C-alpha positions, 0 to 999 in steps of 0.5 A: 533526462539525467537523474536528480537528487533533491536534498532538503536540509533543516535550513530549507525554505517553507516550501521544501519543509512541506515536502520533508513533512510529507516524507516524514509522515510515513509511519514505521513499525519494528520487526527486529531488535538486538541489544547485543547482550548475549553471545547468541544475539551477537552471532546474528550479525554476519560479515558482508565485506572487508579483507581483514575484520575481527569481531568481538564484544562485551556483555552489551555490544558488538565490536568490530576491529579493522585489520591490515590492508582493509578500508572498511568492515561491514556486517549485516543483520538477519533482516533482508528487504527493500523498504527498511529503516535501521537504527543503532547506537555506535561508538568509535572506540579509543583503541582506534589509532590517533593518526586515523581517528579524524578520517574514520567513520561508523556507519549504517547501511541499507541495501548493501550487496551487489546492487549498491548501498545507501550509507549514513557515515558519521565521523565522530572526531570531526562531528560530520556526517555523509549520506552516500550512495555507492553503486556497483561500478565503484562510483559514489554519490554524496546525497547530503553532508553535515558538518559541525553537528553538535549531536555527533559525539566523540571518541568512546561516546554513544551516537544514536543513528537512524537511516530510512530508505523507503520507495515512494509508491505514488504514481508520479514518483514511481521508482523514487526513494525517500531517505531520512537521516536522524542523529540523536532525536534530530532529523538532519536531512530528507533526500529524494533519490530519483530512480533510486529504486534501481538500487537492488541490494537488500541487506541492512547493517553496520560498518566502520571504515575510512577512505584510506586504510582503517587498520586498527580502527575499533568500533562497537554497536548496540541497540540495533533495530530494523523497521518497515513501513506501517501497513496502516 
């Protein structure tokens, strides 16, 4: 049987909302927090991928500048794990060339690595988001897409993002991954990725990029937090 992706969006029927409520009921506890307000804290964020990537910062944010011949620059936190939730405030900055702003995204990443990636990509200029699954063979699946989202803010403005990827432990759904997307304080999507437990990456992090060259794109991130399922 082919793999199934069940996406539950805000406008779903009552039966689907019951499933969403069940997923959301899993509580999470914080295990890592970084407000990027010192050089030492910003050094905790380490490059994962990207041909030409420059890092910088102010006194309160971690900044990424995409260099020539590069589509995406990805960085990870010190937290490595399977069932994680990542939260961060991201901004696409005005230093980004006008010609690429519409196609440039800021993103949260989970399970980044050789085994694949779950990514919440937000396009500030278009007020659009994509929940994506990238596999080691280079293929990509779109698990949820939202357009015209008022809670997505534009150039230089803060976007509070949150992505959760917890494996389901009940017997009938063994190996499934439940993903939650939040923008601001609003839950945008709940997705069940059937057999998603096979995605073996472990890193959590952030990135900025584009489907084409993102040369010159500039983004910043602060207030990065990682959470795990509560044992209680």
